[in-house]
C-alpha positions in Angstrom: 0.0 0.0 0.0 2.9 2.4 0.8 4.4 1.7 -2.6 1.1 2.5 -4.3 0.8 5.7 -2.3 4.4 6.7 -3.2 3.8 6.0 -6.9 0.6 8.1 -6.9 2.4 10.9 -5.0 5.3 10.9 -7.5 3.1 10.9 -10.5 0.9 13.7 -9.0 4.0 15.8 -8.6 5.5 15.1 -12.0 2.3 15.4 -14.1 2.1 19.2 -14.0 5.8 19.5 -14.9 5.3 17.1 -17.9 2.2 19.2 -19.0 4.2 22.4 -18.8 6.7 21.0 -21.4 4.1 21.2 -24.1 5.1 24.1 -26.2 2.7 26.8 -27.4 2.2 26.9 -31.2 4.2 29.5 -33.1 2.3 32.3 -34.9 3.1 30.6 -38.2 1.5 27.4 -36.9 -1.6 29.2 -35.7 -1.9 31.0 -39.0 -1.6 27.8 -41.0 -4.3 26.2 -38.8 -6.7 29.1 -39.3 -6.0 29.3 -43.1 -8.4 26.5 -44.0 -8.1 26.9 -47.8 -4.2 27.3 -47.7 -4.3 30.5 -49.8 -1.8 32.2 -47.5 -4.5 34.6 -46.2 -6.8 34.3 -43.2 -10.3 35.7 -44.0 -12.5 37.2 -41.4 -14.7 34.1 -41.5 -11.6 31.9 -40.9 -10.3 34.2 -38.1 -13.7 34.3 -36.3 -14.2 30.5 -36.6 -17.0 29.3 -34.3 -16.8 32.0 -31.7 -20.0 33.4 -30.2 -21.1 36.2 -27.9 -18.4 38.3 -26.3 -15.6 36.3 -27.8 -17.0 36.9 -31.3 -17.2 40.7 -30.7 -13.7 40.7 -29.4 -12.4 38.7 -32.3 -14.2 41.0 -34.8 -12.5 44.0 -33.2 -9.1 42.3 -33.2 -9.5 41.4 -36.8 -10.4 45.0 -37.7 -7.3 46.2 -35.8 -5.0 43.7 -37.5 -6.3 44.2 -41.1 -4.1 47.2 -41.8 -4.9 47.4 -45.5 -8.6 46.7 -45.0 -8.8 44.0 -47.7 -10.9 41.7 -45.5 -8.1 39.2 -44.9 -4.9 38.9 -43.0 -1.5 37.9 -44.4 1.0 36.4 -42.1 2.7 39.8 -41.3 -0.7 41.3 -40.4 -1.5 38.3 -38.4 1.7 38.4 -36.4 1.6 42.1 -35.8 1.0 43.2 -32.2 -2.1 45.3 -31.6 -3.7 46.5 -28.5 -6.4 44.2 -27.3 -9.9 45.6 -27.6 -11.7 46.4 -24.3 
């Protein structure tokens, strides 16, 4: 019983550390995942995805802020550009 408890304790302490090793996707990987038709542009529809409610509103504002040339889509540079988060 002590061995089982020790095993559970060790696993419980190591599990969060193992989960922390998972790396966050790069902006390029995020862009590629959103670019459903692989045309090297993320349209507003692709950017918004299935968001609803407040998340949809925030995403619409973020898209508008990132779309510097107002062409209705984001290229990789626009996507990667830092903008102030909408309030």
